[in-house]
C-alpha positions in Angstrom: 94.0 127.6 1.7 95.6 130.2 0.0 95.8 131.6 -3.2 99.3 133.8 -3.2 99.0 136.8 -5.9 102.3 138.0 -6.7 103.2 140.7 -9.8 106.5 141.8 -10.3 106.8 144.9 -12.5 110.8 144.6 -13.4 110.8 147.3 -16.5 109.4 149.5 -14.4 111.2 149.0 -11.0 114.7 148.8 -13.0 113.7 152.8 -14.5 112.6 153.8 -11.1 116.1 152.5 -9.4 117.5 155.0 -12.5 115.5 157.4 -11.5 116.8 157.5 -7.9 120.3 156.6 -9.3 120.6 160.2 -11.5 118.7 162.0 -8.7 121.3 161.1 -6.0 124.0 162.0 -8.7 122.7 165.5 -9.2 121.5 166.5 -5.8 125.4 165.0 -4.7 127.1 167.8 -7.0 124.3 170.0 -6.4 125.2 170.0 -2.4 128.3 170.4 -3.1 128.0 173.9 -5.7 125.4 175.0 -2.5 128.2 174.1 0.2 130.9 176.6 -1.1 128.9 179.4 -2.5 127.1 179.4 1.7 130.6 179.6 2.8 131.8 182.1 0.5 128.5 184.6 0.7 128.0 183.6 4.3 124.8 182.2 3.9 122.8 180.0 6.1 119.9 179.7 3.8 122.2 178.3 1.3 124.3 176.6 4.1 121.1 174.8 5.4 119.8 173.6 1.6 123.7 172.0 1.4 122.9 170.2 4.2 119.8 169.7 4.4 121.0 168.1 0.0 123.5 166.5 2.0 121.3 163.8 4.0 119.3 164.3 0.7 121.5 162.7 -0.8 122.1 160.2 1.4 118.6 159.4 1.9 117.9 159.1 -2.1 120.8 156.4 -2.0 119.3 155.0 0.5 115.9 154.6 -1.3 118.1 153.5 -4.5 119.5 150.6 -2.7 115.6 150.0 -1.0 114.2 150.0 -4.4 117.0 147.5 -5.8 117.3 145.0 -2.5 113.4 145.4 -2.5 113.2 143.3 -5.7 115.5 140.2 -4.4 113.2 137.0 -4.5 111.6 135.5 -1.2 113.6 132.9 1.0 113.6 130.5 4.1 114.6 133.3 5.8 112.5 136.0 4.6 109.6 134.0 2.6 107.9 137.8 1.7 111.0 139.0 0.5 112.5 142.6 1.0 109.6 144.5 -0.1 109.2 146.4 3.3 112.6 147.7 2.9 111.4 150.6 1.3 109.5 151.6 4.7 112.1 151.2 6.6 113.8 153.7 4.1 111.1 156.2 4.3 110.6 155.8 8.4 114.6 156.7 8.4 114.5 159.3 6.2 111.6 161.0 8.2 113.9 161.0 10.9 117.3 162.2 9.0 114.7 165.1 8.5 114.1 166.1 12.2 117.4 165.8 13.0 118.0 168.5 10.3 115.0 170.7 11.5 116.7 171.2 14.5 120.0 172.1 13.0 118.5 174.8 11.1 116.7 175.9 14.2 119.1 176.7 16.1 121.6 178.6 13.9 119.0 180.2 12.8 118.1 181.8 15.9 122.4 182.4 16.3 121.9 184.4 13.1 119.2 186.7 14.6 121.1 187.6 17.6 124.0 187.8 15.6 123.6 188.8 11.9 126.4 188.5 9.6 127.5 190.4 6.1 126.2 188.5 3.4 127.5 188.5 -0.4 123.7 189.0 -2.0 124.8 188.4 -5.6 127.0 185.0 -5.2 124.4 184.0 -2.6 121.0 184.3 -5.8 123.3 182.8 -8.5 124.2 179.9 -7.0 120.3 179.7 -4.9 119.0 180.1 -8.6 121.3 177.4 -9.7 119.9 175.1 -6.9 116.6 175.6 -8.0 116.3 174.4 -11.5 118.8 171.7 -10.7 116.2 170.6 -8.1 113.2 170.9 -10.5 114.8 169.1 -13.1 115.7 166.1 -9.9 111.8 166.5 -9.2 111.1 165.4 -13.2 113.4 162.6 -13.5 111.4 161.4 -10.1 108.4 161.5 -12.4 104.9 161.8 -10.4 103.3 160.8 -7.3 102.7 157.0 -6.4 100.8 157.3 -3.4 101.5 153.6 -2.2 105.1 154.0 -2.9 106.9 155.3 -0.2 110.1 154.6 -1.2 109.4 157.3 -4.0 107.8 159.2 -1.9 110.2 159.7 0.8 112.9 160.5 -2.2 110.2 163.1 -3.5 109.2 164.3 -0.4 113.6 165.8 0.0 113.5 167.2 -3.3 110.3 168.8 -3.0 112.3 170.0 0.3 114.8 170.7 -1.5 113.0 172.6 -4.0 111.5 175.0 -0.9 115.0 175.8 0.4 116.1 177.0 -3.0 113.2 179.1 -3.4 113.5 180.4 0.2 117.2 181.1 -0.5 115.9 183.1 -3.5 113.6 185.1 -2.3 116.3 185.9 0.9 119.3 187.1 -1.5 116.6 189.3 -3.1 115.3 191.0 -0.2 119.1 191.4 1.3 120.4 192.9 -2.5 117.5 195.2 -3.0 116.8 195.9 0.8 119.4 195.0 3.2 117.4 193.2 5.2 120.0 190.6 6.3 117.6 188.8 9.2 115.8 186.7 5.9 118.9 185.0 5.5 117.6 183.1 9.1 114.5 184.0 8.4 113.6 182.0 5.1 115.7 179.4 6.9 113.6 178.7 9.9 110.1 179.1 7.7 111.7 176.4 4.9 112.4 173.9 8.0 108.9 174.0 9.4 107.4 173.5 6.1 109.9 170.5 6.0 108.7 169.4 9.2 105.0 168.8 8.4 105.5 166.6 5.3 108.2 164.8 7.3 105.7 164.0 9.8 103.5 162.6 7.3 105.6 160.1 6.3 106.8 159.5 9.6 103.2 158.4 10.3 102.4 156.4 7.4 105.4 154.1 7.5 105.1 153.9 11.1 101.4 152.8 10.7 102.5 150.1 8.1 105.9 148.8 10.4 103.2 148.4 13.2 101.0 146.4 11.0 98.2 149.0 11.2 95.4 148.4 8.3 95.3 150.3 5.4 94.2 154.0 6.0 91.0 153.4 3.4 90.2 149.4 4.4 87.9 148.7 6.9 88.4 145.1 8.2 84.1 144.7 9.2 83.4 146.2 5.6 86.1 143.7 4.4 84.4 141.1 6.4 80.6 141.7 5.1 82.2 141.6 1.3 83.7 138.4 2.1 80.2 136.9 3.2 79.1 137.5 -0.3 81.2 134.2 -1.5 78.7 131.3 -2.2 78.4 129.1 0.5 80.2 131.4 3.3 77.7 131.6 6.2 79.9 133.8 8.7 83.8 135.2 8.5 85.4 136.3 11.2 89.3 136.4 12.7 89.5 139.7 9.9 93.4 141.1 9.8 94.7 143.6 6.8 97.8 144.8 6.9 100.4 146.2 4.4 103.8 144.6 3.3 104.8 147.8 1.7 102.8 151.0 0.2 101.4 149.2 -2.2 101.2 145.3 -1.6 98.3 144.5 0.7 98.1 141.1 2.7 94.8 139.6 4.7 93.9 136.5 6.8 90.6 135.6 7.5 88.5 132.4 8.5 85.0 131.6 6.8 82.8 129.3 8.0 80.7 127.6 4.9 77.5 125.7 4.8 77.7 122.1 5.0 76.6 121.6 1.1 79.0 124.2 -0.1 82.0 123.8 -2.0 85.6 125.0 -0.4 87.4 125.6 -3.7 84.5 127.9 -4.8 83.7 129.5 -1.8 87.6 130.0 -1.5 88.2 130.9 -5.3 85.4 133.8 -4.6 86.7 135.1 -1.8 90.0 135.8 -2.5 88.5 137.1 -6.0 86.1 139.9 -3.8 88.8 141.0 -1.7 91.3 141.2 -4.2 88.6 143.7 -6.7 87.1 145.7 -4.0 89.9 146.4 -2.0 93.1 145.6 -3.4 94.2 142.5 -1.9 96.6 141.1 -3.8 97.5 138.2 -1.1 94.9 136.7 1.1 95.4 133.5 3.7 92.0 132.0 4.5 90.9 129.4 6.7 88.2 127.2 6.1 85.6 126.0 8.7 83.1 123.9 7.8 82.3 123.8 12.1 82.4 126.5 14.6 85.7 128.0 15.0 87.8 126.1 16.8 90.5 128.3 17.2 91.5 129.7 21.3 90.6 133.2 20.4 87.2 132.6 18.1 85.5 133.9 21.3 86.6 137.2 22.1 86.8 137.9 18.3 83.8 136.6 17.4 81.8 139.1 20.0 84.7 142.1 18.1 83.3 141.3 14.8 79.6 141.3 15.9 80.0 144.9 17.0 82.2 145.9 14.2 79.7 144.2 12.1 76.6 146.0 13.6 78.7 149.3 13.1 79.4 148.8 9.3 75.2 148.2 8.8 75.1 151.4 10.7 76.9 153.7 8.4 
C-alpha cells in the first residue's frame, strides 16, 4: 500500500536550465580566449585553466541536458522517471576533473625541469578577464543547493575555473614583478590539488547515491522508531531508505499492526511521519496483521533489534 508524493517545480527547473545554458555559453567563449592567450604568452597556468574550462564547458552542457531530461515524465521502462540523470552527470563531472588534474600535474613537472619564457602582461590581462567572467558565471548559477547534485557539479567546475584564474593572476604578477618563472607551474599544481579535493567529495556523494546508499543524515533505526509512532503500529522492520536523486528520498518498510488497528489510518500516519521527520517523499509501506511472511524477515528482524537497541542507546 502506498501513497506516492511527487512534487515538480517546472518554473524553477526551467530557470535552472537557462542558468546552466548561459554558463555553458560564457565558459565556452572564455576558454577560447584563455587558450589563445596561453599559447601566445607561453603560460601553462592559462593553458591549464583553458583546458579546465574546456572540460567544464562540456560538463555544463551535460548538466543542462541532465536537468532537461530529468523533467521527462516516467514511462513503462523508467517508472521513477529520469531524475537520476543528475547523479550520473555529477559522477561523470568528477571523473573528468581527475583526468584534468593528472594532465596539469604532468605538464607542470615538465615546466619545472624546462622553464619557458612567458609574456606576463598578456597573461595577466587574460587571467583577469577570465576571473571576472568566472565570477559572473558563478553568480548566474545562483546559490548552493546541497541536494541538487547536478547544480553542485556545475558549480564545482566553475569554482575550479575561478581558482584557476586566481592562480593565473597570482603567477602573472610574480613573473612580472619578480621574474619567477616557476610560479606558473607551481600555481597550476596548487589549483589542481584544490580541484581534486572537491572532485573527490562529489565523486563519493554521487557514487553513494548510485549504490542506493542511505542518505547521510538518515539512520534507518531512527526511521523504524519514528514509524512505530503511527496509531496501531506495533512493529516496523525491513526498513530501506535511499535517494533517487540529490533531493528525492524514497523508502520501503513493513509495518505490523495491532488486531484492532485501522490500516488506512496507520498507513497515512506512517507516511506523514516519514515525510515530516526525514523528508521522505515516496514511501511504500507493507501492512501486516500477522508476523512477517517474507523469507528474509527472520534475519532482518534480528538486525533491526540490534539497530533499535543502538538507536535507544544514543
